[in-house]
N, C-alpha and C positions, 0 to 999 in steps of 0.2 A: 610646779608655778606652771600660771596662768598663758597661753599667746597672748601675746601683745597684740591688741586692738586694728585691723587693717583702716589706713587711711583712709580716705576717700579720693586725694591725689596723693597717688604715692609719690615721695622729694626727689631728686635726685640730686648727689655731692661727690665733689673730688673725692677721689680715691688718693691720692696723697696726703689731704687732713687729717693728722691725727684725729682731729672731733668728729668726724662723719668715719674710721673705724671702732673709737668707741663708740660710737651710735650702733656698728653693726655687728658689735661685742656682742652689748645689750640686748640686741635683737634675735641673735644668734640663741645667746644663755638660755633665753626665755622661751626660744620651740618656733622662733619664728623665720621668714627667708628674707635673704636680700641678694641681689642681684649684682652680679660682680663682673668683671673685665676679667679677660685672659689672653692669649694669642691667638688662641684659632677663634673663638664668639664668645659672646658677654653669657655664663650661669646664673644659674638661679641655685644657689645655695642656702642648705641648713645643717643642722648637726644631725650628722650619719649616725648619729649613738642613738637617737631620741626619734622611736616611731611616730610619737604626735606630730614630731615636725616634720619628718618625708613627708606624713599623709599630708599632711601640707604643702606642698610642693608638686604631689601629685593632684590636688584640688583645684593650685592654680593655674597650671599647665592644662587642666582638663584631663591628664594621659593616662591609661589605663594604667593599672598597681599590678599587672602581668610582667613590665618592662623595667627590668631592672638599670641602674642606674650608679653614676661613675661617683667611686669616692678618691676626692683629691687630697692630698696630702702635703707637707712642709717641707720633709726630708726623705731622705731611701730609707733612711732605721721606723719611721713609721712607717711606709711603705710592707719592712719584712715583720713589721707585727700583725699587719692583718693579712696576708697572702703568702704560700709559699712562689717563691720567685723563681729556685732551683737555678741552676749554670746557668742555662741561655736567660733565661730572665735579669737576671741579676748583668750578665753582660751587657742587654740592651739597657737597662735603667742606667746601668753608668755611662755610657754611650748618648743618648738621647734624653733623659731628664736632667734639666727642667727643660721638659718641649711636647710635642704632640703627640704625643705615642703613649695609647692605656692598653698596660697588662692585664689581663684576664686571665686568672692563677683560682686554684683552690683554695677554700677562708683557711685562715688560721682555728684551731678550737684553745680556748672559747674565743667567737669572735665578737667582738666592741659594736659591729656594725647593725642596724635595726634591719629583722630579715624583711621588709619592705622595701630597703633601699638594696636590698640586693637578691627581690621579686622569689625568693623562697628557696634562691638557689644554694647549692652547696659551694658557686663559683663565686668570684668578684671583678671588680672592675676598681681597677686603680690607677691616679694619673697623678705625676712632679708638673704641675705647671709652670709657665715660668712670669706668671703673676706676682709678684711683691703682694699686691691686695690680699690674693687669695689665700700665699704662705702666711703671711703676718697673723690672718684670723683663726688658722688652724692654728699655728703655735698657742694662742693666746684662751687660744681654748680646749685646748690639749689634744684635738678629736677632729677627726676628719670630717670633710663636709662634702656630704652628697650633690652634683649638681650637675644636673643637667644646663642645654642651654635655655635660655632664659625668656621664651616663647611658647605663644598660646600651641600645646603637644602637633605636631603633623606639620604644622606651619613655617611661613621663611624663617631663618636661625636666626640671630640678630649678631647684627655688631659691630653695633654702636647701643648710647646710653637709652637714647633716643627713637630706635628702636623695639627698646628691651616697653618704656612707658609707651608705645604706640602698640603694645599688645597685652601689656598685662597691667594700665595701670586702675590702682583702687584695688587689686586681686594682689597683691605683696605690699611688701613693708617698705625696703631702701633698695634707692638705686645706685650704685658707685662710679662714677664716671669715669675713666681714663684713655677717653676717645679710641678712635676705630682701630680693629682687632689686626695686626697685622696679618696673619696668616688669612682669616677669611673663611676657612671649613676648620670643623672637626679633626680631632684628634682621627689619628690611625687608630683601631680594635683592635691590637694584635693576643692571640686564645693561645697560653702553654699548657693546655688543657690534653690538645692531645701526644702521646709518644712518641710518635713519630718526627713530629716536629711540629714549629710554631706556623697560625691557622688565622689568614686575614678576617676578621669577624665584619669588619667596615672601614676600607680605603679613606685616609684623613689626608691630615698635613705633615706626616711621616712616610716620603716615598717609599713605592718599595726595593727600589733602585740604592737605597740609603741603605734600608736595611738590609738585606740580602748579605753585602758583604759581612756584617758584623756575623748573624746566626745562621747564617747558611738559607739554602731555599724556602720560601713562605708557601704554603697554599693560600687555596681560595675558599672561602667556606663556603660549601652546596646546600648549606642549610634552608629550609622554603616555608618549617613551620612558624606562622603567624601568629598562634595563639600561644606560644615559648619561647622566647627569645632568647639571646642568652647573652647579648650583650644590650645594647641602645643602638638607634638605626638603622636596625635592621625589619624593621615593616617598609613592607613595596611599599604604599603610598606614604613618604616622608618629605619631609622640603617642601612642603607644596601650597604654591602659590593660586588664587583662586582661576586662576586665565587657562583654558587650557594650553599645556606643552607638547609641541611638534617638533621632534630631534633629528641632527643628520641634515635640516634645512638647505643648501644650498645658494635656498634663493626663498623671501617669504611670498606669499599665498596673498591674495587679496582681502584686506581687514586684519591680513596680523603685525604685529608687531615683530622685532629683528633682533636675537641675543648675538652678535657675531662675534669672531676669532680671528687675529690676526690684522692683516694686509686687506682693508677691503673698502672700494669705494665710497663715501661720504653720500647716504644717501638721503634727500631733504621730502621727499612725497611719502618716506614713510617711520615711523615711529622707531628710532636705533638706540644700540648701546653696544659698543665693544667693549671687550672682556679686556682686551690688551692687541693694542694695533701693534707694537711689536712682537705680538706669537707668544706672550713671556705667561706657561703656563701660571711659575708663581705670585707674579701681577692678575690674570686670569681669576686665583682662587681666593686673590683676597680681595677682587671688584665682585663675585659671584651672586653673593646674598644678598645683596646691595640694588646690585642688578633687574633682580628678580622681585625686588622688591617695587623698584619704581615700577618698573612694565606694568606688574601686575595691576600696578595704582591708574595705568593710562590705557588698559588695554585687553581685553578677553581674550584676546589667543596672542603666544609669544611662540614665534618659530628661533630654532634655535643650528646655530651653526656645527658644524662635524668640530668635536676636539683633541687633537691624540691624544690618544690613551699612556702615555709614557710620564714615568713622571708624578706629578698632581694632577697629572690630565684624567687620572682613575680614579682621582677623589671629587674631582669635580662633574665626572663625568656618574658617576654613580647616583650624586646630588640630582645630576638632571633628570637621571631616567626614575630615579621615587618621586623624583615632581612633575612627569609625566604620566606615570602610574594611574590606572583604572580608579578611579574614587567615585 
C-alpha cells in the first residue's frame, strides 16, 4: 500500500474523538505516522512491523537509524509475544504497567517487528503506556506501534500537541491531542539483558526508589558507545535547546536566563522560570520540557539551579546533562 501524502499543514484532532481515531488507523495501516499523547511525552507512532513506515518516522525526525525505537503495546500478553520478559520482567510489568517504564530484553523469534525499529539488535525495547488512544490503536491494528518522541531528533521533547506541530508540521500525517502530558519526562528504560540483574539505560518517569523494592538493586549503565546505543535517549547530546545550558548554578550570570527549583525569590531583572516553587520533583518533571522550550525562545544562555538526584530528580538531571552536553 502506498504511504499517504504528507499534508502541508498537519491537522490536530482530539484524541478522544472516534472519527479522529478512525483516521489515525487509516493512516497507520497505510504506512503513515501519527503523533499521539502518552503520560510521558507525545510520541510519533507507526506500525512497528512495517519497515517503510518505520523509515518514515526516522525521516520525519531526522533520527539516526542506529538509534532503536520503543515498541508500544496494548497489554502484557502482546509484550510477551515480542520479548522474553523472564521472571524479573514479568514482576516489573505487573507492578508498573501501564506506566512510564520501558523494558529491554531479547526478541522473540521470529520477530514481527521491523529490524529497522530495533536498529538491527537482537534485543527490543517494549512499553505498555497509560494512553488509551495508543492502546486503542495497537488493538485495532493488532500490531505494536514504534513511537519515539514526536520532535526533531535531539531537540526538546514535546509535552503538548502544539509542541509537536511547532517541531514537525508538514512532516507527519496527523496529531492527536489530549492536552499536556502529566509525567512530562520520558519513560525509564530498564535492561533485562544482564544476567546479574536489571540495568537502567535511561532514568525516567519510574523512579529508581520505586523500582528497586520490586526487582532488587539496579545498576546504572556505563555504556559510552555513541555509534550503537542499545536503547533510545542514550546519545550524549539529546533533548537539547539551541541555547547554551549551564548546570548547578546558584545564581545566573549577566545575560543568562534562570531555570529555578524550590523556594527562591522572584527576580524581575532576569528571565526566570521556576520548575517547582514547592521543591516537588514530580511537578518539576512535568514542567521541564515546557520550561526549556520557553527559555530557549527568549534567551540564548540558560543557567539551571541544582536539582536533587533523588526520585524523579535522577531523570530530570539526566535530561539536563544531555541538554548541556557539547554539540
